[in-house]
Backbone bond lengths (Angstrom), bond angles and torsions (degrees), N, CA, C in turn:
res aa  C-N    CA-C-N  psi(-1)  N-CA   C-N-CA  omega(-1)  CA-C   N-CA-C  phi
1 M - - - 1.398 - - 1.535 112.64 -
2 V 1.334 117.38 -40.85 1.381 122.95 -177.13 1.519 106.21 -70.73
3 T 1.278 121.00 -40.03 1.491 119.81 -179.99 1.500 112.80 -62.87
4 I 1.408 114.66 -38.23 1.485 114.40 173.10 1.499 116.84 -65.37
5 R 1.283 117.63 -28.37 1.450 121.74 179.15 1.496 108.17 -73.98
6 K 1.358 115.14 -40.99 1.520 119.53 -179.83 1.546 108.09 -67.08
7 F 1.280 119.22 -40.49 1.391 122.06 176.39 1.570 113.54 -60.47
8 A 1.340 112.96 -43.05 1.441 117.02 178.17 1.578 113.40 -66.06
9 V 1.269 115.19 -35.13 1.502 117.35 179.59 1.513 106.87 -74.94
10 V 1.212 123.06 -40.67 1.505 123.99 172.60 1.416 114.57 -57.40
11 A 1.419 117.26 -44.61 1.482 121.98 177.77 1.548 110.38 -65.43
12 A 1.318 117.27 -38.43 1.441 118.21 -179.50 1.511 110.68 -68.58
13 L 1.309 114.03 -37.07 1.557 116.36 177.11 1.514 110.73 -67.10
14 V 1.342 118.69 -37.71 1.421 122.09 178.96 1.510 109.11 -64.32
15 V 1.379 118.37 -44.78 1.425 120.74 179.91 1.523 110.41 -62.34
16 L 1.321 119.15 -43.93 1.429 121.21 177.54 1.480 116.33 -60.80
17 V 1.345 115.44 -39.33 1.522 118.28 175.06 1.510 110.03 -68.25
18 L 1.289 123.14 -37.48 1.402 125.28 173.11 1.516 115.13 -59.10
19 I 1.322 112.85 -47.46 1.504 118.18 173.30 1.504 114.85 -59.77
20 A 1.329 115.56 -38.22 1.507 118.90 -179.38 1.527 105.87 -73.42
21 A 1.252 121.17 -32.29 1.453 121.79 -179.72 1.574 110.87 -70.03
22 V 1.392 116.65 -41.34 1.398 119.48 -179.65 1.480 106.97 -71.91
23 F 1.296 122.43 -37.29 1.516 121.43 176.89 1.503 109.77 -63.12
24 S 1.347 120.13 -41.32 1.417 123.28 -179.32 1.480 112.12 -64.75
25 F 1.330 120.16 -39.60 1.470 121.16 175.29 1.504 114.26 -75.19
26 A 1.283 117.12 -24.96 1.499 120.52 177.69 1.539 110.47 -79.18
27 N 1.324 119.65 -23.56 1.370 121.12 -177.63 1.476 113.48 -129.01
28 P 1.386 115.59 81.03 1.525 117.07 -171.49 1.502 110.52 -88.32
29 S 1.386 116.86 1.15 1.514 117.84 -174.02 1.524 111.60 -74.86
30 T 1.321 112.63 162.46 1.466 122.65 177.70 1.488 111.95 -112.42
31 L 1.340 114.25 162.09 1.514 115.79 177.34 1.532 106.42 -149.68
32 P 1.357 112.16 151.57 1.505 119.78 176.94 1.456 110.29 -75.49
33 I 1.343 117.05 142.87 1.432 123.73 177.87 1.501 110.62 -126.40
34 D 1.316 119.21 124.24 1.371 121.36 174.67 1.534 111.67 -118.56
35 I 1.318 112.37 118.39 1.497 114.93 -173.36 1.551 112.92 -110.89
36 G 1.360 111.66 24.22 1.456 117.18 166.22 1.605 109.04 104.65
37 F 1.275 116.83 -56.97 1.420 120.88 179.02 1.491 114.62 -108.54
38 M 1.400 116.44 -3.66 1.457 122.94 175.76 1.469 111.93 -145.75
39 R 1.307 115.18 148.82 1.536 116.88 178.67 1.525 108.97 -124.75
40 F 1.295 119.80 129.86 1.424 124.70 175.67 1.490 105.51 -108.26
41 E 1.291 114.52 124.52 1.489 121.91 -175.63 1.578 115.51 -75.52
42 S 1.310 117.14 -49.64 1.467 114.67 179.93 1.566 110.96 -134.33
43 V 1.267 112.19 102.47 1.486 120.18 179.41 1.464 111.97 -114.31
44 P 1.274 120.68 125.84 1.532 117.84 177.16 1.427 111.71 -57.56
45 V 1.349 112.21 144.45 1.481 121.64 177.34 1.527 115.47 -50.96
46 T 1.355 112.73 -44.55 1.388 121.17 -179.21 1.573 116.47 -64.03
47 I 1.316 113.31 -37.34 1.445 121.29 174.77 1.513 110.32 -69.53
48 A 1.296 115.60 -43.47 1.556 117.54 176.52 1.471 110.41 -60.57
49 L 1.289 121.32 -46.56 1.467 123.77 178.98 1.557 111.65 -66.42
50 A 1.342 119.17 -32.91 1.393 118.09 179.28 1.534 110.60 -70.42
51 F 1.345 116.90 -40.20 1.416 120.59 176.53 1.569 112.68 -65.74
52 A 1.332 115.01 -43.62 1.427 115.07 173.71 1.494 115.68 -58.99
53 F 1.368 114.55 -36.11 1.494 117.25 -178.96 1.526 106.86 -71.69
54 G 1.301 119.59 -42.16 1.477 124.04 178.56 1.503 111.25 -58.83
55 F 1.300 119.41 -49.91 1.477 124.59 -176.84 1.575 107.03 -63.60
56 G 1.318 118.22 -42.62 1.449 121.88 176.95 1.412 112.50 -61.56
57 W 1.386 119.59 -40.02 1.390 126.38 -178.36 1.597 107.54 -66.00
58 L 1.297 117.55 -47.95 1.461 123.12 175.26 1.516 114.69 -54.99
59 F 1.432 110.51 -44.98 1.469 114.64 -179.78 1.513 110.24 -66.05
60 G 1.294 117.54 -39.40 1.508 118.24 177.29 1.507 112.91 -64.53
61 I 1.245 116.79 -38.88 1.509 119.55 179.74 1.514 109.23 -67.20
62 G 1.377 116.64 -37.61 1.444 121.39 178.97 1.533 111.89 -66.05
63 C 1.362 116.82 -43.40 1.429 119.73 176.65 1.499 115.26 -66.40
64 A 1.386 115.35 -35.58 1.467 116.10 178.36 1.545 109.47 -73.00
65 G 1.308 116.69 -30.66 1.513 119.64 -177.09 1.592 102.78 -71.03
66 L 1.313 119.28 -41.79 1.498 118.04 -179.41 1.551 108.79 -63.67
67 A 1.352 116.47 -41.41 1.498 115.84 178.52 1.472 114.84 -61.45
68 L 1.425 113.43 -41.19 1.487 120.32 173.72 1.608 114.01 -54.81
69 L 1.400 109.36 -47.10 1.475 113.56 -177.76 1.593 111.05 -65.53
70 R 1.376 114.26 -36.04 1.427 116.53 -179.52 1.597 108.90 -66.94
71 M 1.309 116.99 -41.04 1.437 118.20 -179.57 1.549 109.92 -70.97
72 A 1.272 123.31 -32.56 1.458 125.22 177.10 1.565 106.72 -64.91
73 R 1.303 119.52 -42.04 1.429 126.04 178.94 1.541 109.10 -61.03
74 E 1.346 115.85 -51.83 1.449 119.92 177.58 1.547 111.15 -57.98
75 R 1.277 117.20 -42.94 1.446 123.22 179.81 1.546 111.90 -57.28
76 R 1.366 113.02 -48.37 1.448 115.91 176.23 1.528 116.60 -61.00
77 Q 1.372 114.07 -36.03 1.402 118.91 175.34 1.511 114.81 -67.44
78 I 1.324 116.28 -38.46 1.454 118.99 178.48 1.532 110.68 -71.67
79 R 1.386 118.21 -36.30 1.482 117.96 170.57 1.439 113.45 -60.09
80 R 1.283 120.31 -41.69 1.465 126.04 -179.73 1.490 107.68 -60.96
81 D 1.415 118.11 -51.26 1.459 119.41 177.08 1.505 116.39 -61.08
82 L 1.371 114.15 -34.91 1.479 115.77 174.99 1.554 111.95 -66.42
83 R 1.364 119.31 -39.36 1.477 120.11 173.14 1.567 114.34 -55.69
84 F 1.276 108.83 -44.72 1.550 114.84 179.09 1.557 112.99 -65.40
85 A 1.263 115.91 -41.34 1.464 120.14 176.73 1.516 110.65 -64.84
86 E 1.286 117.96 -43.75 1.488 124.76 -179.97 1.526 108.14 -61.71
87 A 1.357 116.86 -42.40 1.453 119.16 179.99 1.459 112.01 -67.43
88 E 1.370 117.17 -40.42 1.455 119.31 174.90 1.457 116.28 -63.66
89 L 1.296 116.58 -40.91 1.448 124.00 174.47 1.516 114.36 -58.87
90 S 1.366 115.21 -42.91 1.402 116.24 -178.14 1.556 109.56 -74.71
91 S 1.315 118.48 -31.18 1.447 120.40 175.94 1.594 110.47 -67.44
92 L 1.299 113.84 -36.97 1.525 117.18 179.01 1.565 108.81 -69.48
93 R 1.324 118.42 -36.70 1.440 122.19 -177.77 1.533 110.43 -69.50
94 S 1.322 119.92 -28.26 1.442 124.12 -177.22 1.518 111.54 -83.99
95 M 1.280 117.99 -13.26 1.482 122.00 -176.49 1.542 108.85 -71.78
96 P 1.292 117.36 141.40 1.468 121.12 179.70 1.556 110.88 -70.66
97 L 1.349 120.63 150.85 1.399 121.03 179.63 1.547 107.45 -90.61
98 N 1.364 115.88 124.88 1.516 121.76 -177.10 1.472 109.66 -97.51
99 D 1.293 127.10 -13.18 1.372 126.44 -173.31 1.609 113.32 -98.50
100 A 1.320 113.78 12.03 1.417 115.64 -175.80 1.563 114.02 -84.03
101 N 1.283 118.64 11.37 1.473 122.94 -179.73 1.454 111.85 -71.91
């Protein structure tokens, strides 16, 4: 099962590289890029798209990481509240009943 998965991953990577190569050969033009504080005069379209994809991927990983950290913090807080509630419940259960007269 693992070898089939490895083969599928390698095959997908090969297909992606082939698609990128075809795209690169089909679009040999360059374009100017202005990022606010710097201007690049002639950047190949494929390089520009690769950098945009890479920055988007890093941004997505960062956002997902922040969401995971937020959920972990909330989980710790909920566990702490649960421990306090369980301790209070056990102390209330161990108290003697005074209204049984």
